[in-house]
C-alpha positions in Angstrom: 100.5 4.7 -52.6 97.8 3.6 -55.2 97.5 0.3 -53.5 96.8 2.0 -50.1 94.0 4.2 -51.6 92.5 1.1 -53.3 92.5 -0.8 -50.1 90.8 2.1 -48.2 88.1 2.5 -50.8 87.3 -1.2 -50.6 87.0 -1.0 -46.8 84.6 1.9 -46.9 82.5 0.1 -49.6 82.3 -3.0 -47.4 81.1 -0.9 -44.4 78.5 0.8 -46.6 77.2 -2.5 -47.9 77.1 -4.0 -44.4 75.1 -1.0 -43.0 72.7 -1.1 -46.0 72.0 -4.8 -45.4 71.6 -4.2 -41.7 69.1 -1.4 -42.4 67.2 -3.6 -44.8 67.0 -6.4 -42.3 65.9 -4.1 -39.4 62.2 -4.8 -38.4 59.6 -2.1 -38.9 58.9 -0.3 -35.6 55.7 -1.4 -33.8 53.1 1.3 -33.7 50.0 2.1 -31.7 47.2 4.6 -32.4 46.3 7.2 -29.8 42.7 7.1 -28.8 40.7 9.9 -27.0 40.9 9.7 -23.2 37.3 9.2 -22.2 35.4 10.1 -19.0 32.1 8.8 -17.8 29.1 11.1 -16.9 26.2 9.6 -14.9 22.9 11.5 -15.0 19.9 10.5 -12.9 16.4 11.0 -14.1 12.9 10.1 -12.9 10.2 8.2 -14.8 6.9 9.7 -15.7 3.8 8.7 -17.7 3.8 8.6 -21.5 0.7 10.9 -21.4 -1.6 12.6 -18.9 -5.0 14.2 -19.3 -7.5 16.0 -17.1 -10.9 14.4 -16.6 -13.5 17.1 -17.1 -17.3 17.2 -16.5 -19.1 18.2 -19.7 -22.5 18.9 -18.0 -23.9 19.9 -14.7 -24.9 17.2 -12.2 -24.6 15.5 -8.9 -22.1 12.6 -8.5 -24.1 9.4 -8.4 -21.3 6.8 -8.7 -17.5 6.5 -8.6 -15.9 3.7 -10.7 -12.2 4.3 -10.0 -10.0 5.8 -7.2 -6.5 7.1 -7.3 -4.1 4.3 -8.4 -6.9 2.3 -10.1 -6.9 1.5 -13.8 -9.8 2.4 -15.9 -11.6 -0.8 -16.9 -13.1 -1.8 -20.3 -16.2 0.4 -19.7 -14.0 3.5 -19.7 -16.2 5.0 -16.8 -14.7 7.2 -14.1 -17.6 9.1 -12.6 -21.4 8.9 -13.2 -23.6 12.0 -12.7 -27.2 11.8 -11.8 -29.4 11.7 -15.0 -32.9 11.6 -13.4 -34.1 14.9 -15.0 -32.6 14.1 -18.3 -34.5 10.8 -18.4 -37.7 12.6 -17.4 -37.1 15.1 -20.3 -36.7 12.1 -22.6 -40.0 10.6 -21.4 -41.7 13.9 -22.0 -40.4 14.0 -25.6 -41.7 10.4 -26.1 -45.2 11.6 -25.1 -45.0 14.7 -27.4 -43.7 12.6 -30.3 -46.5 10.1 -29.9 -49.1 12.9 -29.9 -47.6 14.5 -33.0 -47.4 11.3 -34.9 -51.1 10.7 -34.2 -51.9 14.2 -35.3 -49.9 13.9 -38.5 -51.8 10.6 -39.3 -55.1 12.4 -38.8 -53.9 15.4 -40.9 -52.8 13.2 -43.7 -56.2 11.5 -43.9 -58.0 14.9 -43.8 -55.7 16.3 -46.6 -56.5 13.2 -48.7 -60.2 13.5 -48.1 -60.4 17.3 -48.8 -58.3 16.9 -52.0 -61.0 14.6 -53.3 -63.8 17.0 -52.2 -62.0 20.0 -53.9 -61.7 17.9 -57.1 -65.5 17.4 -56.9 -66.1 21.1 -56.0 -67.6 20.0 -52.7 -65.1 21.9 -50.5 -63.1 25.2 -50.9 -59.4 25.2 -51.7 -58.7 27.4 -48.7 -59.8 24.7 -46.3 -57.4 22.3 -48.1 -54.6 24.8 -47.8 -55.2 25.2 -44.1 -55.1 21.4 -43.6 -51.9 21.1 -45.6 -50.3 23.9 -43.6 -51.2 22.1 -40.4 -49.7 18.9 -41.7 -46.4 20.7 -42.5 -46.3 22.4 -39.1 -46.8 19.2 -37.2 -44.1 17.4 -39.4 -41.7 20.2 -38.6 -42.5 20.0 -34.9 -41.8 16.2 -35.0 -38.4 16.8 -36.5 -37.6 19.5 -33.9 -38.5 17.0 -31.2 -36.2 14.5 -32.8 -33.3 17.0 -32.6 -34.2 17.7 -29.0 -34.2 14.0 -28.3 -30.7 13.6 -29.8 -29.4 16.5 -27.8 -30.8 15.0 -24.6 -29.3 11.6 -25.4 -25.9 13.3 -26.0 -26.1 15.0 -22.6 -27.1 11.7 -21.1 -24.0 10.0 -22.6 -21.8 12.9 -21.4 -23.2 12.6 -17.9 -20.7 9.7 -17.7 -17.2 11.2 -17.2 -15.0 8.7 -19.0 -11.2 8.1 -19.3 -9.0 6.1 -21.7 -9.2 2.4 -21.1 -6.1 1.1 -19.3 -5.0 4.5 -18.0 -4.4 4.9 -14.2 -6.2 7.6 -12.1 -3.6 10.0 -10.6 -6.0 12.5 -9.1 -9.7 12.6 -8.0 -11.4 15.8 -6.6 -15.0 14.7 -6.3 -17.0 12.6 -3.8 -20.4 10.9 -3.9 -23.2 13.4 -3.8 -21.0 16.4 -4.8 -22.4 18.8 -7.3 -20.2 19.5 -10.3 -20.5 22.0 -13.1 -19.8 21.6 -16.8 -16.1 22.4 -17.5 -15.0 21.5 -14.0 -11.9 19.2 -13.7 -12.8 16.2 -11.5 -9.7 14.2 -11.8 -6.6 13.2 -13.9 -5.5 10.0 -15.6 -2.2 9.0 -17.0 -0.9 6.3 -19.4 1.9 4.3 -17.7 2.1 1.6 -20.4 5.3 3.2 -21.5 7.6 5.1 -19.1 9.4 8.2 -20.1 12.5 9.7 -18.6 13.3 13.4 -19.3 16.9 14.6 -19.4 18.5 18.0 -20.0 21.7 17.4 -22.0 24.6 19.6 -23.2 25.3 19.5 -26.9 28.3 17.3 -26.1 26.3 14.9 -24.0 23.5 14.8 -26.7 26.1 13.9 -29.3 27.3 11.0 -27.1 23.7 9.9 -26.6 23.1 9.7 -30.3 26.2 7.6 -30.8 24.8 5.0 -28.4 21.3 5.2 -29.9 21.3 1.5 -31.0 22.7 0.3 -27.7 20.9 2.6 -25.2 20.3 1.3 -21.7 19.4 2.8 -18.4 20.1 1.5 -14.9 17.1 1.2 -12.6 17.8 2.3 -9.1 14.5 1.9 -7.2 12.7 -1.2 -8.2 13.4 -4.1 -5.8 15.2 -7.0 -7.3 15.8 -5.1 -10.6 17.8 -2.3 -8.8 21.0 -1.5 -10.8 19.8 -3.7 -13.6 19.9 -2.2 -17.1 16.7 -1.8 -19.1 16.6 -1.0 -22.8 15.5 2.4 -23.9 15.1 4.6 -27.0 15.1 8.3 -27.8 11.4 9.2 -27.7 11.4 12.9 -28.3 13.9 15.8 -28.7 12.7 19.3 -28.1 13.9 21.5 -30.9 13.5 24.6 -28.7 16.2 26.5 -26.9 16.3 27.2 -23.2 18.4 30.4 -22.7 18.8 29.7 -19.0 20.1 26.2 -19.0 21.4 26.2 -22.7 20.6 22.5 -22.7 18.7 20.2 -25.0 15.5 18.6 -23.6 15.4 14.9 -24.4 12.9 12.3 -23.4 13.9 8.6 -23.3 11.3 5.9 -23.5 11.8 2.5 -21.7 11.2 -0.3 -24.1 11.0 -2.9 -21.3 8.2 -3.0 -18.8 8.8 -2.2 -15.1 6.6 -3.3 -12.2 5.2 -1.3 -10.6 4.9 1.0 -13.6 4.7 4.5 -12.1 6.3 7.9 -12.1 9.2 8.9 -9.9 11.4 5.8 -10.3 15.1 6.8 -10.5 17.1 5.6 -13.4 20.7 6.4 -14.3 22.0 7.3 -17.8 25.8 6.8 -18.3 27.5 8.6 -21.2 31.1 8.4 -22.3 32.6 11.7 -23.3 36.1 12.8 -24.4 38.1 14.5 -21.6 38.1 18.3 -21.8 41.9 18.3 -21.4 42.3 16.8 -24.9 44.3 14.0 -23.5 44.8 10.7 -25.3 45.1 7.1 -24.1 48.1 4.9 -24.9 49.5 1.7 -23.6 52.3 2.2 -21.0 54.9 0.8 -23.4 54.4 3.8 -25.7 56.1 6.1 -23.1 59.8 6.4 -22.2 60.9 8.2 -19.1 64.2 9.2 -17.5 64.2 10.8 -14.1 61.3 13.2 -14.1 60.9 13.5 -17.9 58.6 11.4 -20.1 58.3 11.3 -23.8 56.7 9.5 -26.8 58.2 8.9 -30.2 56.0 9.6 -33.2 55.9 7.3 -36.2 58.3 9.6 -38.0 60.8 9.2 -35.2 60.1 12.7 -33.6 60.5 12.7 -29.9 57.8 14.6 -28.0 57.7 15.5 -24.3 54.7 14.0 -22.6 52.9 14.3 -19.3 51.2 11.3 -17.7 47.8 12.0 -16.1 47.2 8.5 -14.7 45.4 5.4 -15.7 42.3 5.5 -18.0 39.3 4.9 -15.7 37.4 3.2 -18.4 40.3 1.1 -19.7 42.8 0.1 -17.0 45.2 -1.2 -19.6 45.8 2.3 -20.9 47.2 5.5 -19.4 46.1 9.0 -20.1 48.8 11.2 -21.7 49.0 14.8 -22.9 51.7 16.0 -25.3 52.1 19.1 -27.5 50.4 18.4 -30.9 49.5 14.8 -29.9 45.9 14.1 -30.8 43.6 11.1 -31.3 44.5 9.1 -34.4 48.2 9.9 -34.2 50.5 6.9 -34.3 53.5 6.4 -31.9 56.1 3.8 -31.4 56.0 1.3 -28.6 58.9 0.1 -26.5 61.4 -2.2 -28.1 60.9 -0.6 -31.5 62.5 2.8 -31.0 
């Protein structure tokens, strides 16, 4: 009887040792990490100028010359419209005459003051006569300085009779013709800077977050420019409006193209593509991470827990993966793949 018990114990010990060796030799299960199932959002925007400004007449006058029309670029002179300056030039000529007369009178007064000072010193003239001459000299000197101020005012008006615009900007509007009378403060045209093109977008917080993640690799697809249609051009975030629009509840963002387009103008369509996580909370896994039987599918977590799963179809952005939703399964979780269950 003792011999039988000893034999049975030895058999059980042999089985336990064999199972332990088998478990130790078993390979570690292959694992994959669940990643967020992504969807792509395409937004279309339209280019516009980096800056735009009205061209305003600063003085009254009649249009004498036009230097640029709609679509033209302002040349190195910076001139857009020239107003007639005939009367300003005549006023300047009149001032020249008055200044010449006053300078002559001042020279005469200075000589007279010098002469009368000597006569007063010799008691040959009264001090009151000297005072009168000195006062006349001061009055004429003040009048000459007043004429100088008037001259500078006329020269400034003469300069402002040329309605200018920033060099290199393009004219986008013109509301005057030759011979037309304009008044000071009247807008006679508009010009815009197309050296850099901006594209405004209104983004949800989720879309804005995705945009910031691609800040260093931001590109837009051009849809309207001849041979470059559907080509990608580099861009950067130019400006983000910190204000809040209660109607749209979106963030106003302006993107600036860092590559030149020809023709550089407003209204060109460009497409912004953003990758966003699916609102369903689904994850993407390789097909080998799913097991199925009849109409049931499941995945096995790293711990060995079996979880029922629902397949939503292939990942549109990565055809090698499938979209899966399962209770408690989230991005970053690790699951076993086939052959390592």
